[in-house]
N, C-alpha and C positions, 0 to 999 in steps of 0.2 A: 318406864311405866308412868303414866300420869293418872291421877285420880279422876274419875268421870266428871266431877264438878268443875275441875280445873280445865279439862278438855272442852267441856261445854262453854265455859267462859271464853276461852281462846277462840273457838270456832264461831261464837256469836259475834265477834268483832271483825271477822273476815268479810271482805267484799264478796258479793254474790258470785261473781264469776269464779273466784278462788274456792268458795264454799261448794259450788257444783262439782268442781274438780276433786274436791276432798271426798266426795261420795264414793270415789273409786279406790281410795286408799285401803280400806278394809271393811269387813261387814259391820264391825261395831261402830265405825264412824258413819257409815251409811245409815245404820239404824238411828243413830243420834240425830243426824241431819234431816231425815224425813219425818221425824217425830213431830206431830203438830204442836206440842208444847215448845220444842226447840224452834220451830218456824215462827211462832209467836214471839218468843224471846228475841230472835234474830230481827224480826220486823220491828219490834219496840226499840231495840238497841239502835237500829238505823234510822228510825222515824224521828228520833230526837236530833238528828243533824239539822241545824238551822238552815232555812231557806230552801229546803227540798220538798217536793211533793212526796207524800207517803207512797210506799210501794208494797205490793203483795208478791210473795214468792209462791208460785203455784206449781204443783207436781201433777203431771198428766200421765196416766198409765193405761196403756191399751192391753187388756187381758188377752185378746186373741192373737195379736202380733208380738205380745211380750216386749213392748217398746216403752221406754220411759223417757218422758221429756220434761223439761223445766221451763217456765216462763216467768217473766217479771212484768207485772201489770201496775199501772197507777191505781191507787186505792180511791177511785171516784166512781160515780154512777156509771160511766161508760166502760170502765175497766180497760182503758186503752193500753196497749202493749208498749212497754218501754224498750228503747233501743239500747239501754245500758247493759243488758244481760247478754 
């Protein structure tokens, strides 16, 4: 058992690809990772990396098909998609 604040701290430091994979671990991890506050925390944690363009982690959910997708976009006016994800 890990306290939630410790888990959030660990998850916030993971690279995006690993983080997306972690959404399938269990419902509680999924809930943490898709939470807008966590997404902001993760974004702010990784934005501080020197020399990198800021990125946005975006969750897309299609209610009709019940399909969930994630995308990583550059945080600029064009919101160009990053190939890192």
